[in-house]
C-alpha positions as a printed NumPy array, in Angstrom:
array([[-11.693,  15.421,   6.638],
       [ -8.486,  13.855,   8.05 ],
       [ -5.662,  13.647,   5.809],
       [ -2.403,  11.814,   5.305],
       [  1.037,  13.461,   4.63 ],
       [  3.905,  11.355,   3.628],
       [  7.612,  13.082,   4.307],
       [ 10.792,  11.46 ,   2.893],
       [ 13.937,  12.677,   4.382],
       [ 12.499,  16.292,   4.823],
       [ 14.189,  18.134,   7.902],
       [ 10.678,  19.788,   8.08 ],
       [  8.846,  16.619,   8.875],
       [  7.579,  15.919,  12.49 ],
       [  9.285,  13.302,  14.349],
       [  7.823,   9.8  ,  14.281],
       [  5.754,   9.244,  17.35 ],
       [  4.368,   5.53 ,  16.402],
       [  5.342,   2.078,  14.963],
       [  2.699,   0.42 ,  13.188],
       [  3.397,  -2.562,  11.406],
       [  1.519,  -2.676,   8.055],
       [  0.943,  -4.647,   4.751],
       [  0.426,  -3.751,   1.259],
       [ -0.219,  -6.05 ,  -1.601],
       [  0.596,  -5.796,  -5.133],
       [ -2.645,  -7.864,  -6.67 ],
       [ -2.75 ,  -9.259,  -9.926],
       [ -5.837, -10.339, -12.14 ],
       [ -5.744, -12.7  , -15.082],
       [ -4.349, -10.312, -17.664],
       [ -1.562,  -9.143, -15.061],
       [ -3.022,  -6.135, -14.501],
       [ -2.507,  -4.372, -10.865],
       [ -4.974,  -3.591,  -8.464],
       [ -4.728,   0.099,  -7.644],
       [ -6.789,   2.273,  -5.413],
       [ -7.296,   6.128,  -4.978],
       [ -6.967,   7.025,  -1.513],
       [ -9.469,   9.442,   0.187],
       [ -7.316,  10.725,   2.514],
       [ -4.592,  12.141,   0.026],
       [ -6.024,  11.47 ,  -3.477],
       [ -2.963,   9.545,  -4.434],
       [ -2.93 ,   6.455,  -6.038],
       [ -1.634,   3.351,  -4.039],
       [ -1.484,  -0.393,  -3.498],
       [ -4.315,  -1.515,  -1.276],
       [ -3.367,  -2.003,   2.193],
       [ -3.302,  -1.191,   5.999],
       [ -2.458,  -2.058,   9.296],
       [ -2.037,  -4.991,  11.307],
       [ -4.561,  -5.936,  14.071],
       [ -3.907,  -7.387,  16.873],
       [ -3.979, -11.457,  16.827],
       [ -3.771, -11.334,  13.398],
       [ -0.708, -12.406,  11.011],
       [  0.437,  -9.779,   8.212],
       [ -0.684, -11.982,   5.515],
       [ -4.065, -12.145,   6.679],
       [ -3.903,  -8.243,   7.001],
       [ -2.731,  -8.274,   3.713],
       [ -5.83 , -10.293,   2.38 ],
       [ -8.217,  -8.491,   4.651],
       [ -7.182,  -4.851,   3.955],
       [ -7.364,  -5.845,   0.011],
       [-10.999,  -6.854,   0.671],
       [-12.027,  -4.211,   2.762],
       [-10.608,  -1.301,   0.425],
       [-11.178,  -2.974,  -2.994],
       [-13.905,  -5.611,  -2.759],
       [-11.465,  -8.004,  -4.35 ],
       [-10.541, -11.215,  -2.674],
       [ -7.227, -12.645,  -3.198],
       [ -4.341, -15.079,  -2.272],
       [ -1.121, -14.359,  -1.176],
       [  1.676, -15.686,  -3.549],
       [  4.779, -14.28 ,  -2.614],
       [  6.728, -11.159,  -1.019],
       [  7.784,  -8.099,  -2.883],
       [  9.764,  -6.482,  -0.023],
       [ 10.045,  -5.239,   3.881],
       [ 10.208,  -1.16 ,   3.836],
       [ 10.939,   0.237,   7.224],
       [ 13.23 ,   3.519,   5.833],
       [ 13.011,   5.914,   9.254],
       [ 13.268,   8.729,   6.906],
       [ 10.005,   8.007,   5.522],
       [  7.323,   9.219,   8.054],
       [  3.556,   9.358,   7.675],
       [  1.525,  12.412,   9.265],
       [ -2.229,  11.714,  10.056],
       [ -3.871,  14.923,  10.839],
       [ -6.876,  14.078,  12.37 ],
       [ -4.679,  12.747,  15.762],
       [ -1.236,  14.182,  15.047],
       [  0.18 ,  10.429,  14.722],
       [  3.224,  10.592,  13.123],
       [  4.226,   6.852,  11.837],
       [  7.69 ,   5.621,  10.933],
       [  7.352,   3.435,   8.098],
       [  7.016,  -0.242,   8.419],
       [  5.228,  -2.225,   5.767],
       [  5.746,  -5.376,   4.011],
       [  4.388,  -5.729,   0.679],
       [  3.166,  -8.917,  -0.613],
       [  2.199, -10.279,  -4.302],
       [ -0.94 , -11.803,  -4.721],
       [ -3.238, -13.267,  -7.154],
       [ -7.179, -12.268,  -7.39 ],
       [ -9.707, -15.007,  -6.942],
       [-12.734, -13.051,  -6.672],
       [-14.736, -10.107,  -6.187],
       [-15.493,  -6.919,  -7.976],
       [-13.679,  -3.62 ,  -7.718],
       [-15.818,  -1.672,  -5.425],
       [-14.598,   1.927,  -3.688],
       [-14.823,   2.163,   0.137],
       [-14.35 ,   4.615,   2.545],
       [-10.817,   4.55 ,   2.218],
       [-10.857,   4.034,  -1.587],
       [-12.34 ,   7.03 ,  -3.98 ],
       [-11.424,   4.552,  -7.163],
       [-10.65 ,   0.848,  -7.534],
       [ -9.156,  -0.053, -10.851],
       [ -7.139,  -2.678, -12.686],
       [ -4.069,  -1.054, -14.425],
       [ -1.571,  -2.408, -16.97 ],
       [  2.011,  -1.924, -15.491],
       [  2.806,   0.422, -18.163],
       [  0.564,   2.588, -16.924],
       [  1.671,   2.87 , -13.493],
       [  3.828,   5.607, -14.337],
       [  0.685,   7.844, -15.017],
       [ -0.875,   8.132, -12.051],
       [  0.217,  10.548,  -9.237],
       [  1.538,   8.536,  -5.821],
       [  4.067,   9.327,  -3.52 ],
       [  7.596,   8.025,  -4.121],
       [  7.408,   5.255,  -1.422],
       [  4.585,   3.782,  -3.061],
       [  6.01 ,   4.199,  -6.438],
       [  9.263,   2.56 ,  -5.355],
       [  7.345,  -0.43 ,  -4.017],
       [  5.678,  -1.294,  -7.449],
       [  8.92 ,  -0.207,  -9.242],
       [ 10.741,  -2.728,  -7.143],
       [  8.163,  -5.479,  -8.108],
       [  8.136,  -4.296, -11.728],
       [ 11.915,  -4.277, -11.783],
       [ 12.735,  -7.27 ,  -9.717],
       [  9.541,  -9.199,  -9.078],
       [ 11.366, -12.665,  -7.984],
       [ 14.112, -10.746,  -5.278],
       [ 12.577,  -9.171,  -2.754],
       [ 13.457,  -5.792,  -1.519],
       [ 14.711,  -5.425,   2.192],
       [ 15.362,  -2.224,   3.465]])
C-alpha cells in the first residue's frame, strides 16, 4: 500500500516537486464536535480534505472531499486559515511525488449524512475539542486544529 510521509523543516526530506492546492475542513455537528478521520495512508488522525480538481472552486472541493471521505454533507461557514509553509513537504511513496504544503482550511457545519469510512479513511468519528489532543496526528494537522480552537474568528495566514 502506498503511504504518505509528512516532513517538516527536515534536512533529510526530499525536495518538493509539485504544488497542489487542497482544502481541509473543520466540520462541526450540533454538539460542536469536530469531524475527524483516521487516514488509511499513514494511520494518523486528520481533518477531512484533499486536492482541488480542475474546474472546481476550493470551497466546492472542501464540501466534496468531506462527503467522499466521511459520508457527511456540510456547508462552508468560514475560514480557519491558509497554510503554505515551504518547510512542510508531503511524500507519496506510490509515485515519488513530493508536494509543498498548500492547504486552505475551512470551517463548516454538518447538514446531513452519517459517518462512513472510505478508501481514504479507516475511521470517521465526531470528537469533542478537548479530546483532539489525545489523537495521533502530524504536527501540521495539529497546528491547523489548534489555530481553529485558539482563534476561531481570526484566520491564520502562513
